[in-house]
C-alpha positions as CSV (number, residue, x, y, z in Angstrom):
1,M,45.1,-27.8,-6.7
2,Q,43.0,-25.6,-8.9
3,K,45.2,-26.2,-11.9
4,Y,45.1,-30.0,-11.2
5,I,41.3,-29.9,-11.2
6,K,41.2,-27.9,-14.4
7,N,43.4,-30.4,-16.1
8,I,41.1,-33.2,-15.0
9,I,38.1,-31.4,-16.4
10,K,39.9,-30.5,-19.6
11,N,41.3,-34.0,-20.3
12,R,38.3,-35.8,-18.8
13,M,40.6,-38.3,-17.1
14,I,41.1,-39.0,-13.4
15,G,43.5,-41.7,-12.0
16,G,43.7,-43.3,-15.4
17,Y,39.9,-43.6,-15.7
18,D,37.7,-41.9,-18.3
19,L,35.9,-39.3,-16.2
20,N,33.6,-38.5,-19.1
21,L,32.4,-42.1,-19.5
22,I,31.9,-42.4,-15.7
23,A,29.9,-39.2,-15.6
24,V,27.6,-40.1,-18.6
25,V,27.0,-43.7,-17.5
26,G,26.6,-42.7,-13.9
27,I,24.3,-39.8,-14.4
28,S,22.0,-41.4,-17.0
29,T,21.7,-44.5,-14.8
30,L,21.0,-42.4,-11.7
31,M,18.3,-40.5,-13.6
32,L,16.5,-43.7,-14.6
33,V,16.6,-44.9,-11.0
34,L,15.4,-41.6,-9.5
35,R,12.6,-41.3,-12.0
36,H,11.4,-44.8,-11.1
37,Y,11.5,-44.4,-7.3
38,Y,11.1,-40.7,-6.7
39,R,8.2,-39.2,-8.7
40,L,8.1,-35.4,-8.5
41,N,4.8,-33.9,-7.4
42,I,4.7,-31.2,-10.1
43,D,1.6,-30.3,-12.0
44,F,3.0,-30.2,-15.5
45,P,2.7,-32.8,-18.2
46,Q,5.6,-35.3,-18.1
47,A,7.5,-33.1,-15.6
48,N,9.4,-36.1,-14.2
49,E,10.8,-37.1,-17.5
50,L,11.6,-33.5,-18.5
51,I,13.5,-33.0,-15.3
52,Y,15.2,-36.3,-14.9
53,Y,15.9,-37.2,-18.5
54,L,16.6,-33.7,-20.0
55,L,17.2,-30.9,-17.6
56,I,19.4,-32.6,-15.0
57,P,21.7,-34.3,-17.6
58,L,22.1,-31.0,-19.4
59,A,22.9,-29.2,-16.2
60,A,25.4,-31.9,-15.2
61,G,27.1,-31.7,-18.5
62,F,27.5,-28.0,-18.1
63,L,28.6,-28.0,-14.5
64,I,31.1,-30.8,-14.8
65,F,32.6,-30.2,-18.3
66,R,31.1,-26.9,-19.4
67,D,29.4,-28.7,-22.3
68,K,26.7,-26.9,-24.2
69,P,23.2,-28.2,-25.2
70,W,24.4,-28.6,-28.8
71,D,27.2,-30.9,-27.6
72,Y,24.4,-33.4,-26.8
73,G,22.5,-33.1,-30.1
74,I,20.2,-30.3,-29.3
75,R,20.5,-28.7,-32.7
76,I,19.3,-29.0,-36.3
77,G,22.4,-30.8,-37.4
78,R,22.6,-32.3,-40.9
79,W,19.0,-31.4,-41.8
80,K,19.0,-33.0,-45.3
81,S,20.1,-36.4,-44.0
82,A,17.6,-35.9,-41.1
83,I,14.7,-35.4,-43.5
84,I,15.6,-38.4,-45.6
85,L,16.2,-40.8,-42.7
86,T,13.1,-39.6,-40.9
87,L,10.8,-40.1,-43.9
88,V,12.4,-43.5,-44.7
89,C,12.0,-44.7,-41.1
90,L,8.4,-43.6,-40.8
91,A,7.3,-44.9,-44.2
92,T,8.9,-48.3,-43.3
93,M,7.3,-48.4,-39.9
94,T,3.9,-47.5,-41.2
95,L,3.5,-50.9,-42.9
96,I,5.1,-52.8,-40.0
97,L,2.9,-51.1,-37.4
98,Y,-0.3,-51.6,-39.4
99,G,0.4,-55.4,-39.5
100,A,1.4,-55.5,-35.8
101,S,-1.8,-53.6,-34.8
102,K,-3.9,-56.5,-36.0
103,M,-2.2,-58.9,-33.5
104,P,-4.1,-59.5,-30.2
105,E,-1.1,-58.8,-28.1
106,F,-0.7,-55.3,-29.5
107,R,-4.4,-54.5,-29.6
108,S,-4.9,-55.4,-25.9
109,Y,-1.9,-53.3,-24.8
110,Y,-2.6,-50.2,-26.9
111,H,-6.4,-50.1,-27.0
112,R,-8.1,-47.2,-25.3
113,D,-11.8,-47.0,-24.4
114,A,-11.6,-43.3,-25.1
115,I,-8.9,-41.0,-26.5
116,D,-8.4,-37.3,-25.9
117,W,-6.1,-36.8,-28.8
118,P,-4.7,-33.3,-27.9
119,E,-3.9,-34.4,-24.4
120,L,-2.4,-37.7,-25.6
121,L,-0.3,-36.1,-28.3
122,L,1.0,-33.4,-26.0
123,A,1.9,-35.8,-23.2
124,T,3.5,-38.2,-25.7
125,A,5.5,-35.4,-27.4
126,L,7.0,-34.2,-24.1
127,F,7.7,-37.7,-22.9
128,M,9.4,-38.7,-26.2
129,L,11.4,-35.4,-26.2
130,A,12.9,-36.2,-22.8
131,W,13.3,-39.9,-23.5
132,E,15.1,-39.4,-26.8
133,F,17.3,-36.8,-25.4
134,L,18.5,-39.1,-22.6
135,F,19.4,-42.0,-25.0
136,R,20.0,-40.4,-28.4
137,G,21.3,-37.1,-27.0
138,Y,23.0,-37.2,-23.7
139,M,24.2,-40.9,-23.7
140,L,25.0,-41.1,-27.4
141,F,26.9,-37.9,-27.8
142,G,28.3,-38.0,-24.3
143,L,29.7,-41.5,-24.8
144,E,30.9,-40.7,-28.3
145,K,33.6,-38.6,-26.6
146,S,34.9,-41.7,-24.9
147,I,34.1,-44.7,-27.2
148,G,33.4,-43.1,-30.6
149,K,30.6,-44.5,-32.7
150,S,30.3,-47.6,-30.5
151,A,28.1,-45.4,-28.4
152,I,25.4,-46.2,-30.9
153,F,25.2,-49.7,-29.5
154,V,25.8,-48.9,-25.8
155,Q,22.9,-46.5,-25.6
156,A,20.5,-49.1,-27.0
157,I,20.9,-51.4,-23.9
158,P,18.9,-49.3,-21.4
159,F,16.5,-48.3,-24.2
160,V,15.6,-51.9,-24.8
161,L,15.4,-52.8,-21.1
162,L,12.9,-50.0,-20.5
163,H,10.5,-51.7,-22.9
164,L,10.2,-54.8,-20.8
165,G,6.6,-55.4,-20.0
166,K,5.4,-54.3,-23.4
167,P,4.5,-56.8,-26.1
168,F,7.4,-59.3,-26.7
169,L,7.8,-58.6,-30.4
170,E,7.9,-54.8,-29.7
171,T,10.7,-55.3,-27.0
172,L,12.6,-57.6,-29.4
173,A,12.3,-55.1,-32.2
174,C,13.7,-52.4,-30.0
175,I,17.2,-54.1,-30.2
176,P,17.7,-53.3,-33.9
177,G,15.4,-50.2,-33.4
178,G,17.7,-48.8,-30.8
179,F,20.7,-49.3,-33.1
180,I,18.9,-47.6,-36.0
181,L,17.8,-44.6,-33.9
182,G,21.3,-44.3,-32.6
183,Y,22.7,-44.3,-36.1
184,V,20.2,-41.7,-37.2
185,A,21.3,-39.4,-34.3
186,Y,25.0,-40.1,-35.0
187,R,24.6,-39.5,-38.7
188,T,22.5,-36.3,-38.4
189,R,24.4,-35.0,-35.3
190,S,21.0,-34.3,-33.7
191,F,18.6,-36.3,-31.5
192,L,15.6,-34.4,-32.9
193,P,15.0,-36.8,-35.9
194,C,14.8,-39.7,-33.4
195,F,12.3,-37.8,-31.4
196,I,10.1,-37.3,-34.5
197,I,10.4,-40.9,-35.5
198,H,9.7,-42.3,-32.1
199,F,6.7,-39.9,-31.6
200,G,5.4,-40.9,-35.0
201,I,5.7,-44.6,-34.3
202,Y,3.7,-44.3,-31.0
203,A,1.0,-42.1,-32.5
204,M,0.6,-44.5,-35.4
205,M,0.4,-47.6,-33.2
206,I,-2.3,-45.9,-31.0
207,F,-4.3,-44.9,-34.1
208,F,-4.0,-48.3,-35.8
209,T,-5.0,-50.3,-32.7
210,N,-8.0,-48.1,-31.9
211,Y,-9.5,-47.4,-35.4
């Protein structure tokens, strides 16, 4: 029995089904549901996201398959490509965001009466770190083991759906945006550039719609 279980874990197959795909899809979906319905009463910035989106998936990957953090993109990766792609994405988005910030739909959604920048940036950084890990780390690199580079497109589906309720054009733009961020992670072998890009996009939108 022990040998049989070891073979299942090693081959990541059970009863003809891809155990790796089941685990990654099941765990990531479960985390999204739990974060929505069961908020943790922990006095730490973005504790819910850090636990549900980052710590639990990492722990699950290790306990089930003995995967290490770097197997899910927690590493520097191809840093030259990361620098180039990050700068290109942020430079391109600067112009797009500036134009979008003049639209009433965006201004009404992102305008703040008062902004505590240190608090906002810290909370946003922690949130984006956990968010990007779930999609461009755990899901992308986890699913890559089962479906290859097609994982770039699969991870974009829940990413887009979680933007429902935001301005329509933003949610619509998340479809190609999700593909692009997925490609960046896949190309650089790290989710960290996606974290920097996403964090930068949000910070610029807040700045442009408030000043």
